[in-house]
C-alpha positions as CSV (number, residue, x, y, z in Angstrom):
1,M,65.0,167.3,175.4
2,S,61.3,166.5,174.6
3,A,60.3,162.8,174.4
4,L,59.3,163.5,170.8
5,D,63.0,164.1,170.2
6,H,63.8,160.5,170.7
7,P,65.6,159.2,167.6
8,G,63.1,156.3,167.0
9,I,60.1,158.6,167.3
10,R,61.7,161.2,165.1
11,K,62.4,158.6,162.4
12,V,58.7,157.3,162.5
13,S,57.4,160.9,162.4
14,A,59.6,161.7,159.4
15,A,58.5,158.5,157.6
16,L,54.8,159.3,158.2
17,A,55.2,162.9,157.0
18,E,57.2,161.8,154.0
19,A,54.4,159.4,153.0
20,G,51.9,162.3,153.3
21,H,50.3,161.0,156.5
22,H,50.7,164.3,158.4
23,D,47.7,163.7,160.7
24,A,49.4,160.5,161.9
25,A,52.8,162.2,162.3
26,N,51.2,165.1,164.2
27,G,49.1,162.7,166.3
28,I,52.0,160.9,167.9
29,R,51.5,160.6,171.6
30,V,54.2,159.9,174.1
31,L,52.7,158.2,177.1
32,A,53.8,158.2,180.7
33,D,54.3,154.5,180.8
34,A,55.5,151.9,178.3
35,V,52.7,150.2,176.4
36,R,54.3,146.9,175.5
37,T,51.0,145.0,175.3
38,A,47.8,145.8,173.3
39,A,45.8,145.9,176.5
40,A,48.1,148.6,178.0
41,A,48.1,150.6,174.8
42,A,44.3,150.4,174.5
43,E,43.9,151.6,178.1
44,A,46.4,154.4,177.6
45,V,44.6,155.9,174.6
46,G,41.0,154.9,175.6
47,V,40.1,152.5,172.7
48,P,39.0,148.9,172.5
49,V,42.0,146.5,172.5
50,G,41.1,145.4,168.9
51,A,41.9,148.9,167.7
52,I,45.5,148.5,168.6
53,A,47.7,147.4,165.6
54,N,50.3,145.2,167.2
55,S,53.6,145.2,165.2
56,L,54.9,141.6,165.4
57,V,58.1,140.7,163.7
58,F,58.7,137.1,162.8
59,A,61.6,135.2,161.2
60,A,60.2,133.6,158.0
61,V,62.2,130.5,157.1
62,R,62.4,129.0,153.6
63,G,65.2,126.4,153.3
64,D,68.4,128.1,154.4
65,E,67.1,131.6,154.1
66,T,65.5,133.6,156.9
67,T,63.8,136.9,156.2
68,P,61.8,139.3,158.4
69,L,58.0,139.3,158.3
70,L,56.0,142.1,159.9
71,V,52.5,141.3,160.9
72,L,50.2,144.1,161.9
73,T,47.5,142.3,163.9
74,S,44.5,143.5,165.9
75,G,45.2,143.5,169.6
76,A,42.0,141.5,170.1
77,H,43.6,138.2,168.9
78,R,46.9,136.4,168.2
79,A,48.5,135.8,164.9
80,D,48.7,132.1,163.9
81,T,52.1,131.0,162.7
82,A,50.8,128.2,160.6
83,T,48.5,130.6,158.8
84,L,51.3,133.1,158.4
85,A,53.7,130.4,156.9
86,A,51.0,129.5,154.4
87,L,50.3,133.1,153.5
88,A,54.1,133.9,153.1
89,G,54.9,130.7,151.2
90,V,57.6,129.7,153.7
91,D,58.5,126.5,155.5
92,R,57.9,127.9,158.9
93,I,57.5,131.1,161.0
94,E,59.7,131.5,164.1
95,R,59.7,134.0,166.9
96,A,62.3,136.7,166.1
97,T,65.0,137.4,168.6
98,P,65.4,141.0,169.9
99,D,68.6,141.4,167.9
100,F,66.8,140.2,164.7
101,V,64.0,142.7,165.3
102,R,66.4,145.6,165.9
103,Q,68.5,144.6,162.9
104,H,65.6,144.6,160.5
105,T,63.5,147.5,161.9
106,G,66.0,149.6,163.8
107,Q,63.5,149.5,166.7
108,V,63.1,147.6,169.9
109,I,60.4,145.1,170.7
110,G,57.5,146.9,172.3
111,G,58.0,150.0,170.2
112,V,58.2,148.5,166.6
113,S,56.3,150.8,164.3
114,P,54.9,149.8,160.9
115,V,57.2,152.4,159.3
116,G,60.6,153.9,159.7
117,H,62.7,150.7,159.0
118,P,66.1,150.7,157.4
119,A,64.7,148.8,154.4
120,P,61.2,147.6,153.4
121,V,59.9,144.6,155.4
122,R,57.3,142.2,153.9
123,T,54.1,143.0,155.8
124,F,50.7,141.5,156.3
125,V,47.9,143.7,157.7
126,D,45.2,142.0,159.7
127,V,41.8,142.5,158.1
128,A,40.2,142.6,161.6
129,L,41.6,146.1,161.9
130,E,39.3,147.4,159.1
131,Q,36.3,147.5,161.5
132,Y,37.8,150.4,163.4
133,D,37.7,154.0,162.2
134,V,41.0,154.8,164.0
135,V,43.7,152.3,164.9
136,W,46.8,153.0,167.0
137,A,50.2,151.8,166.2
138,A,53.6,152.0,167.9
139,A,55.7,155.0,167.0
140,G,59.2,153.7,167.3
141,H,59.5,153.6,171.1
142,P,57.6,151.6,173.8
143,H,56.1,154.9,175.2
144,A,54.8,156.2,171.8
145,V,51.8,155.5,169.6
146,Y,50.1,157.2,166.7
147,P,46.6,157.2,165.2
148,T,46.0,155.9,161.7
149,T,43.5,153.8,159.8
150,Y,43.5,150.3,158.4
151,A,43.8,151.8,154.8
152,G,46.6,154.0,156.1
153,L,48.5,151.0,157.4
154,V,48.1,149.1,154.1
155,E,49.2,152.1,152.1
156,L,52.1,153.0,154.4
157,T,53.6,149.6,154.5
158,G,52.7,148.3,151.1
159,G,51.2,145.5,153.2
160,T,49.0,142.6,152.1
161,P,45.6,142.5,153.8
162,A,45.1,139.1,155.3
163,E,43.3,137.0,157.9
164,V,46.3,136.3,160.2
165,A,44.5,134.5,163.0
166,R,42.6,131.3,163.1
């Protein structure tokens, strides 16, 4: 079985193709080692760390309700939870547990893709990614990434462009 046959990667590839992003689907790379950090991913594909679109899932809490929030942030900086809470209009943003992430994305931390989730997840896309012609995002597995663009991320996710770091 090829690494591209992994169920998580197949699901992301199918979601990309279904959305008409064939270059992204065909550009999926399976790397020799897991790339669980932006620095590792950048080194593996030979790009600046800022050109890595980290997929961060948070628990957005408003009163008694907790919903997932996906933040696609440039690997060059960290998302600010107070900024995210204000953008999302929630009481607070909490770190999501691995089970919460898997429940809402169907994927594991370190391999969460912007696409291929069981249901749409509210998404913010870091405007800092716009400065790169090509950005790389996780492809549903900690060893897999795919090339896309800032505009592609916004379109694919229905995400809201935002400044997510202070």
